[in-house]
N, C-alpha and C positions, 0 to 999 in steps of 0.2 A: 571436484563436485561429484564425480562418479562415485557411486556407493553411498551417497547421502541417503539417510533413512527417512522414508515418507510414511506417515500414518494416514491412511485413507479411511474416512468415516462416511459410509454410504450404505443405506439400507436395502437398495435394490441389487440383487445378486449379479445380474447381467452387467450392470455398470461397474460394480466392484471388480469383477473379473476383467472387464475391458481396461480399467485403470491399472490393475495389477500387471496384466500382460504387457501393455504398452510402456509403462514406466520401467518395468524390469528390462524390457528390450532396450531402453535408453540408458541402462546402467545403474538405475536406482535400486536400493533395497526397499521393498514395500511390505508393510503390514496392513491388512484390511480388517476393519471391524464394522459391525452393522448397527450399533446403537451408541448413543451418547454416553451411557454408563460405561460401556466397554472402552470407549475412547478415553475417558477420564482415568480409568484404571490403568490402561496401557501407557498413557503419557506419564502418569505418576511413577510407574515402575521403571520405565526406560524412556526418558524424553527423546522424541525424534528430532530430526533436523528441520522438518516442516510438517504441518498438518493440513491435509486436504479435507475440508469439512462441508458435508451437505447440510443445508439449513433445515430441510424437512425430514426430521427423524422421529421414529416412535419413542415414547418415553421422554427422556430429557432432549429437548430440541437443540438445534444447532446454535441458536443465540445463547442459550444458557450454558452450553458447552464452552463456547468462546469466552463468555463472561467469567466462568469458573477458571479457565486456563489463564486468562490475563490477570486474575487476582492472585494466582499462585506464583511466588517469587521464582521458583525453579523453572516455571513454564512461560513466564511473562515475555521472555525474549524469543520464544519459538514462533516463527512466522506462521500465520494461519491464512490459507487461501480458501475462500468460500466457493461452494458450488451452488448456483442459484437458478431458479426457473427463469425462462426468457421474459424480459420486460418487467421484472419485479424490482423497479428502481428503489422503492421504499425499503425493501429487504437489503439491498446492496448498501444503502446509506446507513441503515441501522447496524449492519455488520461491521462496516468500516469504523463507525463511531465506537463500537465495542473493542476495537483494536485489531481487527483483521487487516492484513497487509494488501490483499488483492482479492479479486473475484473472477470466476469463470462462469459463463452462462451456458446452461444446457439447451440443446445438445451441443457438444463441443468436439473439435477435432483432436484426436490423440496427439498429433504433432504440436498443435497449439498448446495443449495442456502441458506437455513436457517443456516447451519453450518458456511458458509463463512460470513454471516452477523453477527452472534454471535461473530465470531473471530475478525472481524473489530471493533465491539463495545467494546470488551474487551481491544483492543489495543488503544482505544481512550484516549488521554492524560487526566489525572485528575490533573489540576493545573500545575505548573511549575515543570518539571522534573529536578532532580539534575544531571547535566551532569558530575559532578566530582565524582559521586558515583562509587564504585568498582562494576563491573558486574561479576557475576559468573554463568557459564553455564556448568553443568557437571564438568569435570576436568579443564575447562578453566576459568582463572581469568584475567580480564582486569582492570587495575588501571590507569585511565586517568590523575590523578594528578602526577603520576610518569612516565607516558608513559611506563608502564611495563605490559607485558603479561607473565603469567605463566601457565604451564600445569602440573597438579599434583605437584605443588610447584616448578617445574623446569622452570627457566627463558627462554624465547624465544626471540632471537635477531631479531627485526623487524626494518625496516626503518621507518622514521616518516610517510611517506605516507601509508605504509602498516598498521601501527598502527591506523592512522586516519580512513582509509577505514574500518578496522575491527570494530573499536569502533562505527562508524556511522551505520553500518549494525546491530551490536549487540544491539544497543539502540532501534532498531525498528524491533523486531523479527516478522517474518511473512510478513512484508511489502516488496513489490516488487519495486525495484528501477532500472530505466533505467541507461545506462552507462552515459548519459548526466547528470543525477541527481547525480550520484556518482562523476563525474568530478567536479561538482559545490561544492560538500561537502569536497573535499580533498585539503588540502594545504600542502606545504612543498617544499623543494629544488628539489625533484624529482617528482614534481607535474605532475599527469597524465593528458595529454592534448588531447588524442584521444581515440576513442572507443577501438582500438587495444591495447593501453597501459593500459587501465583498465583491459582488459583480461589478460595481462601479469602480472599486479600487483596481480590480484586474483590468478593466477596460482602459483606465487611465495609465496603468503601468505598461500595457501593451503599446499604447500610443506613443509613450515616451521612449520605449525601447526600439521602435521602428521595426526593421526586419527581424531583429532578435526577439520581438514580442511573440513570434510564433513558437518560441520555446515553451511558453505557457499554454498548455492544451486544455480545452474544455472537455470534460467527460459528462456528456449530457445526462441529466437526471441525477447526477451524483455530486460533481464538484470540479476540481482542477488537479492537474499534475504538471510537473516539469518534464520536458521531453528527455527520454533516457538516451 
């Protein structure tokens, strides 16, 4: 992971230099640009390993930059980490639904910034993941080929939607998903169709999983994630 190339898009010079100094100290290669236009040109010329994207930019804003990147086949797989103002939950949700992988709230700790970037890079898919593979986390086992969940060898009776929701989150540990993204991922006869019904499904799933239910974390104002 050392030497991974980071494209940092930030219009405030002091923050750009803070990002550059601290990420280079952590072993990353960092390119900094100040505008969305420059970000798109740089990414097209030499796709980075990760893009750190401020949402409030002059000219082309961060949302439009993210949208353009995710529509470009060469760039669609490059993870985007958003930089957002404190408490802007609506912006976080909008960015995640456009395809961003994570977010960091300003002001941020440089150590936390580097740790979150490393975490996202570790989660970046390497080739095609085997969606039929059995997932094991602590005492929890999820077998998608049998639609079977076990805790310490004991079967857990889940509905198809509960199973699909659990499997979706568990396949992406640490990733934050909005309720709308979860709705899009879940199929079944009791298909969740509203934000509220997603909350109900998660509550029921946690109850059935018992102590293992804590693996599903609430990200307040945004959605849910599976503990990394």
